[in-house]
KEDRENKE-396173 format. One record per residue (C-alpha): residue number from 1; residue in three letters; x, y, z. Coordinates in pm, whole numbers. Layout:
<fifi num="NUM" residu="ALA" u="X" v="Y" w="Z"/>
...
end
This chain:
<fifi num="1" residu="MET" u="5892" v="1316" w="-8228"/>
<fifi num="2" residu="LEU" u="6114" v="1040" w="-8325"/>
<fifi num="3" residu="ALA" u="6506" v="1094" w="-8326"/>
<fifi num="4" residu="ILE" u="6834" v="921" w="-8361"/>
<fifi num="5" residu="ILE" u="7096" v="985" w="-8089"/>
<fifi num="6" residu="VAL" u="7424" v="874" w="-8122"/>
<fifi num="7" residu="PRO" u="7650" v="860" w="-7806"/>
<fifi num="8" residu="VAL" u="8027" v="941" w="-7912"/>
<fifi num="9" residu="ARG" u="8292" v="926" w="-7647"/>
<fifi num="10" residu="ARG" u="8629" v="1006" w="-7735"/>
<fifi num="11" residu="ALA" u="8825" v="796" w="-7509"/>
<fifi num="12" residu="SER" u="8887" v="442" w="-7593"/>
<fifi num="13" residu="THR" u="9106" v="182" w="-7439"/>
<fifi num="14" residu="ARG" u="9114" v="-39" w="-7706"/>
<fifi num="15" residu="LEU" u="9149" v="226" w="-8029"/>
<fifi num="16" residu="PRO" u="9278" v="551" w="-7929"/>
<fifi num="17" residu="ASP" u="9073" v="831" w="-8012"/>
<fifi num="18" residu="LYS" u="8819" v="623" w="-8192"/>
<fifi num="19" residu="PRO" u="8561" v="875" w="-8306"/>
<fifi num="20" residu="LEU" u="8868" v="1043" w="-8460"/>
<fifi num="21" residu="HIS" u="9037" v="730" w="-8612"/>
<fifi num="22" residu="MET" u="9095" v="765" w="-8972"/>
<fifi num="23" residu="ILE" u="8936" v="539" w="-9225"/>
<fifi num="24" residu="LYS" u="8986" v="589" w="-9582"/>
<fifi num="25" residu="GLY" u="9106" v="946" w="-9512"/>
<fifi num="26" residu="LYS" u="8780" v="1019" w="-9321"/>
<fifi num="27" residu="PRO" u="8711" v="1033" w="-8946"/>
<fifi num="28" residu="LEU" u="8501" v="703" w="-8801"/>
<fifi num="29" residu="VAL" u="8234" v="922" w="-8667"/>
<fifi num="30" residu="LEU" u="8179" v="1073" w="-9009"/>
<fifi num="31" residu="HIS" u="8174" v="734" w="-9135"/>
<fifi num="32" residu="VAL" u="7892" v="678" w="-8926"/>
<fifi num="33" residu="ALA" u="7704" v="981" w="-8943"/>
<fifi num="34" residu="GLU" u="7702" v="1001" w="-9316"/>
<fifi num="35" residu="ARG" u="7578" v="620" w="-9321"/>
<fifi num="36" residu="LEU" u="7295" v="734" w="-9104"/>
<fifi num="37" residu="ARG" u="7204" v="1013" w="-9352"/>
<fifi num="38" residu="THR" u="7183" v="831" w="-9637"/>
<fifi num="39" residu="ILE" u="6956" v="517" w="-9489"/>
<fifi num="40" residu="ALA" u="6735" v="737" w="-9253"/>
<fifi num="41" residu="PRO" u="6748" v="1115" w="-9423"/>
<fifi num="42" residu="GLU" u="6402" v="1190" w="-9295"/>
<fifi num="43" residu="ILE" u="6463" v="1131" w="-8851"/>
<fifi num="44" residu="PRO" u="6658" v="1389" w="-8720"/>
<fifi num="45" residu="THR" u="6975" v="1278" w="-8597"/>
<fifi num="46" residu="TYR" u="7192" v="1416" w="-8318"/>
<fifi num="47" residu="PHE" u="7540" v="1337" w="-8161"/>
<fifi num="48" residu="ALA" u="7562" v="1325" w="-7796"/>
<fifi num="49" residu="ILE" u="7921" v="1390" w="-7741"/>
<fifi num="50" residu="ASP" u="8176" v="1492" w="-7494"/>
<fifi num="51" residu="ASP" u="8482" v="1671" w="-7679"/>
<fifi num="52" residu="GLU" u="8518" v="1982" w="-7905"/>
<fifi num="53" residu="ALA" u="8740" v="1827" w="-8140"/>
<fifi num="54" residu="VAL" u="8464" v="1559" w="-8245"/>
<fifi num="55" residu="LYS" u="8201" v="1847" w="-8224"/>
<fifi num="56" residu="ASN" u="8382" v="2057" w="-8473"/>
<fifi num="57" residu="VAL" u="8444" v="1738" w="-8725"/>
<fifi num="58" residu="LEU" u="8052" v="1662" w="-8702"/>
<fifi num="59" residu="GLU" u="7927" v="2022" w="-8700"/>
<fifi num="60" residu="SER" u="8171" v="2122" w="-9018"/>
<fifi num="61" residu="SER" u="8000" v="1832" w="-9219"/>
<fifi num="62" residu="GLY" u="7644" v="1957" w="-9133"/>
<fifi num="63" residu="PHE" u="7563" v="1719" w="-8827"/>
<fifi num="64" residu="LYS" u="7391" v="1849" w="-8517"/>
<fifi num="65" residu="THR" u="7580" v="1782" w="-8174"/>
<fifi num="66" residu="VAL" u="7475" v="1793" w="-7819"/>
<fifi num="67" residu="MET" u="7770" v="1862" w="-7568"/>
<fifi num="68" residu="THR" u="7759" v="1605" w="-7249"/>
<fifi num="69" residu="ASP" u="7949" v="1534" w="-6934"/>
<fifi num="70" residu="PRO" u="8263" v="1347" w="-7060"/>
<fifi num="71" residu="TYR" u="8235" v="1145" w="-6705"/>
<fifi num="72" residu="LEU" u="7865" v="992" w="-6783"/>
<fifi num="73" residu="PRO" u="7880" v="624" w="-6708"/>
<fifi num="74" residu="ASN" u="7791" v="465" w="-7024"/>
<fifi num="75" residu="GLY" u="7588" v="544" w="-7378"/>
<fifi num="76" residu="THR" u="7234" v="529" w="-7258"/>
<fifi num="77" residu="SER" u="7296" v="795" w="-7001"/>
<fifi num="78" residu="ARG" u="7489" v="1032" w="-7213"/>
<fifi num="79" residu="ILE" u="7145" v="993" w="-7466"/>
<fifi num="80" residu="GLU" u="6916" v="1061" w="-7163"/>
<fifi num="81" residu="ALA" u="7156" v="1354" w="-7100"/>
<fifi num="82" residu="ALA" u="7134" v="1493" w="-7469"/>
<fifi num="83" residu="ASN" u="6744" v="1424" w="-7495"/>
<fifi num="84" residu="ARG" u="6678" v="1645" w="-7204"/>
<fifi num="85" residu="GLU" u="6758" v="1936" w="-7468"/>
<fifi num="86" residu="ILE" u="6631" v="1758" w="-7806"/>
<fifi num="87" residu="LYS" u="6305" v="1667" w="-7604"/>
<fifi num="88" residu="ALA" u="6229" v="1322" w="-7842"/>
<fifi num="89" residu="ARG" u="5949" v="1138" w="-7750"/>
<fifi num="90" residu="TRP" u="6102" v="836" w="-7909"/>
<fifi num="91" residu="VAL" u="6460" v="766" w="-7913"/>
<fifi num="92" residu="LEU" u="6681" v="543" w="-8142"/>
<fifi num="93" residu="ASN" u="7031" v="462" w="-7993"/>
<fifi num="94" residu="CYS" u="7273" v="387" w="-8303"/>
<fifi num="95" residu="GLN" u="7611" v="352" w="-8174"/>
<fifi num="96" residu="GLY" u="7909" v="596" w="-8288"/>
<fifi num="97" residu="ASP" u="8111" v="294" w="-8405"/>
<fifi num="98" residu="GLU" u="7904" v="128" w="-8622"/>
<fifi num="99" residu="PRO" u="7897" v="245" w="-8980"/>
<fifi num="100" residu="CYS" u="7723" v="-59" w="-9109"/>
<fifi num="101" residu="VAL" u="7393" v="33" w="-8949"/>
<fifi num="102" residu="GLN" u="7117" v="-65" w="-9204"/>
<fifi num="103" residu="ARG" u="6752" v="46" w="-9252"/>
<fifi num="104" residu="GLU" u="6616" v="-247" w="-9160"/>
<fifi num="105" residu="HIS" u="6787" v="-181" w="-8804"/>
<fifi num="106" residu="ILE" u="6612" v="149" w="-8780"/>
<fifi num="107" residu="ASP" u="6277" v="0" w="-8899"/>
<fifi num="108" residu="LEU" u="6279" v="-269" w="-8636"/>
<fifi num="109" residu="LEU" u="6339" v="-42" w="-8370"/>
<fifi num="110" residu="SER" u="6074" v="213" w="-8442"/>
<fifi num="111" residu="ASP" u="5827" v="-56" w="-8487"/>
<fifi num="112" residu="SER" u="5898" v="-174" w="-8137"/>
<fifi num="113" residu="LEU" u="5841" v="154" w="-7993"/>
<fifi num="114" residu="LYS" u="5515" v="204" w="-8205"/>
<fifi num="115" residu="ARG" u="5414" v="-156" w="-8071"/>
<fifi num="116" residu="GLY" u="5436" v="-4" w="-7712"/>
<fifi num="117" residu="ALA" u="5782" v="-125" w="-7596"/>
<fifi num="118" residu="ALA" u="5969" v="86" w="-7333"/>
<fifi num="119" residu="MET" u="6259" v="-17" w="-7448"/>
<fifi num="120" residu="ALA" u="6414" v="-254" w="-7729"/>
<fifi num="121" residu="THR" u="6733" v="-390" w="-7894"/>
<fifi num="122" residu="LEU" u="6816" v="-603" w="-8197"/>
<fifi num="123" residu="ALA" u="6988" v="-952" w="-8237"/>
<fifi num="124" residu="LEU" u="7113" v="-1126" w="-8515"/>
<fifi num="125" residu="ARG" u="6991" v="-1493" w="-8577"/>
<fifi num="126" residu="SER" u="7282" v="-1662" w="-8730"/>
<fifi num="127" residu="PHE" u="7652" v="-1694" w="-8600"/>
<fifi num="128" residu="THR" u="7966" v="-1849" w="-8646"/>
<fifi num="129" residu="GLU" u="8124" v="-2080" w="-8367"/>
<fifi num="130" residu="GLY" u="8397" v="-1786" w="-8363"/>
<fifi num="131" residu="GLU" u="8130" v="-1488" w="-8277"/>
<fifi num="132" residu="PHE" u="7960" v="-1742" w="-8032"/>
<fifi num="133" residu="ARG" u="8312" v="-1791" w="-7842"/>
<fifi num="134" residu="ASN" u="8418" v="-1439" w="-7877"/>
<fifi num="135" residu="PRO" u="8351" v="-1249" w="-7524"/>
<fifi num="136" residu="ASN" u="8333" v="-907" w="-7730"/>
<fifi num="137" residu="ARG" u="8011" v="-1019" w="-7877"/>
<fifi num="138" residu="PRO" u="7744" v="-1012" w="-7615"/>
<fifi num="139" residu="LYS" u="7487" v="-1290" w="-7656"/>
<fifi num="140" residu="VAL" u="7123" v="-1269" w="-7559"/>
<fifi num="141" residu="VAL" u="6879" v="-1536" w="-7455"/>
<fifi num="142" residu="VAL" u="6501" v="-1458" w="-7533"/>
<fifi num="143" residu="GLY" u="6170" v="-1590" w="-7379"/>
<fifi num="144" residu="ALA" u="5866" v="-1708" w="-7560"/>
<fifi num="145" residu="ASN" u="5713" v="-1344" w="-7504"/>
<fifi num="146" residu="GLY" u="6020" v="-1207" w="-7710"/>
<fifi num="147" residu="GLN" u="6167" v="-1059" w="-7403"/>
<fifi num="148" residu="ALA" u="6565" v="-1080" w="-7330"/>
<fifi num="149" residu="LEU" u="6607" v="-1302" w="-7054"/>
<fifi num="150" residu="TYR" u="7003" v="-1228" w="-6987"/>
<fifi num="151" residu="PHE" u="7289" v="-1059" w="-7198"/>
<fifi num="152" residu="SER" u="7621" v="-1212" w="-7155"/>
<fifi num="153" residu="ARG" u="7978" v="-1248" w="-7294"/>
<fifi num="154" residu="ALA" u="7987" v="-1592" w="-7172"/>
<fifi num="155" residu="LEU" u="7844" v="-1932" w="-7373"/>
<fifi num="156" residu="ILE" u="7468" v="-1856" w="-7316"/>
<fifi num="157" residu="PRO" u="7281" v="-2084" w="-7352"/>
<fifi num="158" residu="TYR" u="7540" v="-2366" w="-7252"/>
<fifi num="159" residu="ASP" u="7509" v="-2653" w="-7502"/>
<fifi num="160" residu="ARG" u="7600" v="-2943" w="-7268"/>
<fifi num="161" residu="ALA" u="7601" v="-3208" w="-7542"/>
<fifi num="162" residu="ASN" u="7854" v="-3010" w="-7721"/>
<fifi num="163" residu="HIS" u="8089" v="-2856" w="-7451"/>
<fifi num="164" residu="GLY" u="7910" v="-2553" w="-7461"/>
<fifi num="165" residu="LEU" u="7939" v="-2445" w="-7823"/>
<fifi num="166" residu="LEU" u="7612" v="-2471" w="-8002"/>
<fifi num="167" residu="SER" u="7572" v="-2732" w="-8252"/>
<fifi num="168" residu="ALA" u="7420" v="-2611" w="-8594"/>
<fifi num="169" residu="GLU" u="7101" v="-2822" w="-8480"/>
<fifi num="170" residu="ALA" u="7072" v="-2669" w="-8157"/>
<fifi num="171" residu="GLN" u="7116" v="-2305" w="-8329"/>
<fifi num="172" residu="LYS" u="6862" v="-2415" w="-8573"/>
<fifi num="173" residu="ALA" u="6630" v="-2521" w="-8295"/>
<fifi num="174" residu="ALA" u="6706" v="-2197" w="-8089"/>
<fifi num="175" residu="ARG" u="6593" v="-1966" w="-8348"/>
<fifi num="176" residu="GLU" u="6439" v="-1660" w="-8206"/>
<fifi num="177" residu="ARG" u="6587" v="-1792" w="-7871"/>
<fifi num="178" residu="VAL" u="6938" v="-1680" w="-7906"/>
<fifi num="179" residu="GLY" u="7151" v="-1444" w="-8117"/>
<fifi num="180" residu="LEU" u="7460" v="-1234" w="-8109"/>
<fifi num="181" residu="HIS" u="7340" v="-901" w="-7949"/>
<fifi num="182" residu="GLN" u="7362" v="-599" w="-8186"/>
<fifi num="183" residu="GLY" u="7427" v="-260" w="-7955"/>
<fifi num="184" residu="PHE" u="7111" v="-55" w="-8133"/>
<fifi num="185" residu="TYR" u="6835" v="23" w="-7896"/>
<fifi num="186" residu="ALA" u="6512" v="204" w="-7868"/>
<fifi num="187" residu="TYR" u="6359" v="372" w="-7559"/>
<fifi num="188" residu="THR" u="6075" v="597" w="-7529"/>
<fifi num="189" residu="ALA" u="6183" v="927" w="-7343"/>
<fifi num="190" residu="GLU" u="6004" v="834" w="-6998"/>
<fifi num="191" residu="PHE" u="6207" v="523" w="-6974"/>
<fifi num="192" residu="LEU" u="6532" v="691" w="-7051"/>
<fifi num="193" residu="THR" u="6449" v="928" w="-6727"/>
<fifi num="194" residu="ALA" u="6384" v="605" w="-6538"/>
<fifi num="195" residu="TYR" u="6696" v="453" w="-6626"/>
<fifi num="196" residu="VAL" u="6950" v="710" w="-6501"/>
<fifi num="197" residu="LYS" u="6775" v="673" w="-6181"/>
<fifi num="198" residu="MET" u="6825" v="335" w="-6107"/>
<fifi num="199" residu="PRO" u="7130" v="236" w="-5918"/>
<fifi num="200" residu="ALA" u="7426" v="38" w="-6089"/>
<fifi num="201" residu="ALA" u="7383" v="-302" w="-6063"/>
<fifi num="202" residu="PRO" u="7637" v="-613" w="-5994"/>
<fifi num="203" residu="LEU" u="7570" v="-803" w="-6287"/>
<fifi num="204" residu="GLU" u="7618" v="-518" w="-6512"/>
<fifi num="205" residu="GLN" u="7902" v="-419" w="-6324"/>
<fifi num="206" residu="LEU" u="8042" v="-788" w="-6379"/>
<fifi num="207" residu="GLU" u="8005" v="-798" w="-6718"/>
<fifi num="208" residu="LYS" u="8015" v="-441" w="-6823"/>
<fifi num="209" residu="LEU" u="7688" v="-452" w="-7008"/>
<fifi num="210" residu="GLU" u="7476" v="-170" w="-6932"/>
<fifi num="211" residu="GLN" u="7166" v="-305" w="-7036"/>
<fifi num="212" residu="LEU" u="7150" v="-531" w="-6763"/>
<fifi num="213" residu="ARG" u="7087" v="-255" w="-6516"/>
<fifi num="214" residu="VAL" u="6726" v="-257" w="-6693"/>
<fifi num="215" residu="LEU" u="6699" v="-649" w="-6632"/>
<fifi num="216" residu="GLU" u="6838" v="-631" w="-6301"/>
<fifi num="217" residu="HIS" u="6561" v="-379" w="-6171"/>
<fifi num="218" residu="GLY" u="6256" v="-596" w="-6323"/>
<fifi num="219" residu="HIS" u="6208" v="-395" w="-6650"/>
<fifi num="220" residu="PRO" u="6144" v="-590" w="-6987"/>
<fifi num="221" residu="ILE" u="6381" v="-556" w="-7299"/>
<fifi num="222" residu="VAL" u="6194" v="-661" w="-7623"/>
<fifi num="223" residu="VAL" u="6441" v="-832" w="-7852"/>
<fifi num="224" residu="ARG" u="6416" v="-806" w="-8236"/>
<fifi num="225" residu="PHE" u="6585" v="-1045" w="-8423"/>
<fifi num="226" residu="ASN" u="6719" v="-979" w="-8778"/>
<fifi num="227" residu="ASP" u="6963" v="-1143" w="-9053"/>
<fifi num="228" residu="PHE" u="7152" v="-804" w="-9122"/>
<fifi num="229" residu="PRO" u="7508" v="-858" w="-8949"/>
<fifi num="230" residu="THR" u="7718" v="-500" w="-8890"/>
<fifi num="231" residu="GLN" u="8057" v="-430" w="-8874"/>
<fifi num="232" residu="GLY" u="8156" v="-239" w="-8505"/>
<fifi num="233" residu="ILE" u="8462" v="-106" w="-8451"/>
<fifi num="234" residu="ASP" u="8661" v="-123" w="-8141"/>
<fifi num="235" residu="THR" u="9009" v="-258" w="-8225"/>
<fifi num="236" residu="PRO" u="9244" v="-196" w="-8503"/>
<fifi num="237" residu="GLU" u="9140" v="-538" w="-8671"/>
<fifi num="238" residu="ASP" u="8793" v="-425" w="-8675"/>
<fifi num="239" residu="VAL" u="8910" v="-134" w="-8890"/>
<fifi num="240" residu="THR" u="9071" v="-377" w="-9119"/>
<fifi num="241" residu="ALA" u="8771" v="-557" w="-9192"/>
<fifi num="242" residu="TYR" u="8576" v="-261" w="-9229"/>
<fifi num="243" residu="GLU" u="8823" v="-150" w="-9482"/>
<fifi num="244" residu="LYS" u="8771" v="-465" w="-9671"/>
<fifi num="245" residu="LEU" u="8404" v="-414" w="-9661"/>
<fifi num="246" residu="LEU" u="8495" v="-40" w="-9825"/>
<fifi num="247" residu="GLY" u="8673" v="-177" w="-10135"/>
end
């Protein structure tokens, strides 16, 4: 079985009570849930939660939840905990703060699992100078085999001829080699089990990027490039941008 599991953590430093933050009269978590129901109605979807208020909001609107330990270290660990109950063979991780997820994202991740990937993620091909500079927008550099070499909040790759920033020409030349990381993932159940047994890793802790644990322990991550941006919600400014998209 293929399932979508959405990790939802109530605590947030930049946007307090983020899942319950009201946007156009509706909690953020419901924007995400209804979006997934619209674009992927045939895929069983569950929300891995850590809070009774979030549970009530979701279940009162007909969505399935699995309660998990609020002290789990990251979203992947929360998904693994939920999947012990769900028992899906393949799992897609759609973040609880990504209300603009598109069907193309779902299809790319699903296809990666069908092709034999144990873990896969997504990257946006095109980006602005401001997005590249922004440490809240992690970058990913990919090898010729389509697997991630590294993820960072820093300017990677560093364009030496342009003071670190990728020129338009360099960005074009590096197509399919560098992109903005999009925080959607696909995993096999076996890999999720293996992930939570991996010790936390130094680079993961420095960058605060949980996917680095996988690379530091020598496991591949398949990266699929696409041209479908999203609007993640991390700050009040992100809320404003999303509200403009809603009209």
